[in-house]
C-alpha positions in Angstrom: 0.0 0.0 0.0 1.3 3.4 -0.9 2.1 5.9 1.8 0.5 9.3 2.0 3.8 10.9 1.1 4.2 8.8 -2.1 0.6 9.4 -3.1 1.2 13.2 -2.9 4.0 12.9 -5.3 1.8 11.2 -7.9 -0.5 14.3 -8.2 -0.6 16.0 -11.6 0.8 19.5 -10.9 1.4 22.8 -12.6 4.8 24.5 -12.2 5.4 27.2 -9.6 6.0 29.7 -12.4 2.5 29.1 -13.9 1.0 29.3 -10.4 2.8 32.6 -9.7 2.0 33.9 -13.2 -1.7 33.2 -12.6 -1.5 34.9 -9.2 0.2 38.0 -10.8 -2.5 38.2 -13.6 -5.4 37.7 -11.3 -4.1 40.4 -9.0 -3.7 42.7 -12.0 -7.2 41.8 -13.2 -8.7 43.1 -9.9 -7.6 46.6 -11.0 -7.4 46.4 -14.8 -6.9 50.2 -15.3 -4.0 50.4 -12.9 -0.3 50.2 -13.8 1.7 47.7 -11.7 5.4 47.7 -11.1 7.3 44.4 -10.7 8.4 45.5 -7.2 4.9 46.4 -6.1 3.6 43.1 -7.4 6.4 41.2 -5.7 5.9 42.8 -2.3 2.1 42.6 -2.4 2.0 39.0 -3.5 5.0 37.8 -1.3 7.1 36.7 -4.3 10.7 37.5 -5.2 11.1 40.4 -7.5 13.4 38.5 -10.0 10.6 35.9 -10.3 7.9 38.5 -10.9 10.2 40.3 -13.4 10.8 37.1 -15.3 7.0 36.3 -15.3 6.1 39.8 -16.6 8.8 39.7 -19.3 7.4 36.3 -20.6 3.8 37.5 -20.3 4.8 40.6 -22.3 6.5 38.6 -25.0 3.2 36.6 -25.4 1.1 39.8 -25.4 -0.8 39.1 -22.2 0.5 42.3 -20.5 1.7 45.6 -21.9 4.6 47.5 -20.4 5.2 51.2 -20.3 8.5 52.9 -19.3 8.9 55.9 -17.2 8.0 57.3 -13.8 4.4 56.3 -14.2 5.2 53.2 -16.1 4.6 49.6 -15.3 2.5 46.7 -16.5 -1.1 46.2 -17.2 -3.3 43.6 -18.8 -3.2 43.8 -22.6 -6.8 42.7 -22.9 -9.8 42.0 -20.6 -9.2 39.2 -18.1 -12.1 37.4 -19.6 -10.1 37.1 -22.8 -7.0 35.6 -21.2 -7.2 31.8 -20.6 -5.3 29.6 -18.2 -4.0 27.9 -21.4 -2.6 31.3 -22.5 -0.7 31.6 -19.3 0.7 28.1 -19.6 1.8 28.7 -23.2 3.5 31.9 -22.2 5.3 30.6 -19.1 6.3 27.0 -19.9 9.8 26.6 -21.2 8.9 23.3 -22.9 5.7 22.2 -24.6 3.2 21.0 -22.0 1.9 17.5 -22.1 0.5 14.9 -19.8 3.0 12.4 -21.1 6.3 12.6 -23.0 4.7 11.7 -26.3 2.1 14.4 -26.0 4.6 17.1 -25.2 7.5 16.1 -27.4 6.4 13.8 -30.2 9.3 11.5 -31.1 11.0 11.7 -27.7 9.7 8.3 -26.4 11.6 5.2 -27.5 8.4 3.1 -27.7 6.2 5.7 -29.3 5.9 3.9 -32.7 4.5 0.8 -31.2 2.5 2.3 -28.3 -1.1 1.3 -28.3 -2.2 3.9 -25.8 -0.7 7.0 -27.3 -3.8 8.1 -29.1 -5.7 7.9 -25.8 -3.2 10.1 -24.1 -3.4 12.5 -27.0 -7.2 12.6 -26.6 -6.9 13.2 -22.8 -4.4 15.9 -23.5 -6.9 17.6 -25.9 -9.6 17.4 -23.3 -7.4 19.0 -20.6 -6.3 21.7 -23.1 -9.9 22.5 -24.0 -10.8 22.9 -20.3 -7.8 25.2 -19.7 -8.8 27.3 -22.7 -12.3 27.7 -21.3 -11.1 29.0 -17.9 -10.2 32.7 -18.0 -8.3 34.9 -15.6 -11.7 36.6 -14.8 -13.0 33.1 -13.8 -10.0 32.7 -11.5 -10.7 35.9 -9.5 -14.3 34.9 -8.8 -15.0 33.9 -5.2 -17.4 31.1 -6.2 -15.8 27.9 -7.5 -15.7 27.3 -11.3 -18.4 24.9 -12.3 -17.6 22.2 -14.8 -20.3 20.0 -16.3 -20.2 16.5 -14.8 -20.2 14.9 -18.2 -18.7 11.5 -18.0 -18.6 11.0 -21.7 -15.4 12.0 -23.5 -15.3 15.2 -25.5 -15.6 14.4 -29.2 -12.7 15.5 -31.4 -15.0 17.8 -33.3 -15.9 19.8 -30.1 -12.3 20.5 -29.1 -11.7 24.0 -30.2 -8.9 24.7 -32.6 -6.4 27.3 -31.4 -4.8 30.0 -33.5 -1.3 29.2 -32.2 -0.6 25.5 -32.4 1.2 23.8 -29.5 2.2 20.2 -29.2 -0.3 19.4 -26.5 -3.2 20.2 -28.8 -2.0 18.1 -31.7 -4.0 15.0 -32.6 -2.9 12.3 -35.0 
């Protein structure tokens, strides 16, 4: 029987940078007209300034925040919080393509991929997770009531998974 400690290690997790990036964006979304400095965000959220600066730089490169220089400069959301999805945050902050398995994040990296009989199922699960992350916005994340997901036990059909404008490996199906 697995111990509690070993079961905790088996949990699917997002990285700290994605968690912190989501925290930064939700804080900014609470005052969308305000300019935020990296140092103010870091002190308010209890994060290190180098981490916040790195996050803001990456979010800016992916056009999720705009930056302005000068005495009244800083960062603000580039569009309404309802138009920034959790998937957008992951795409901006992950250094490598995200996937639930090696073959869904980096096709060709797995030595048994060619003969794997479950790869297509992992790809489908990946597409379902991706679709869900695309449907949850930063605006949803700042609400005090929990996000409600339909309790549909049937898999999402391939035709209902939304095609994204910027392809990533975790949305590919073959």
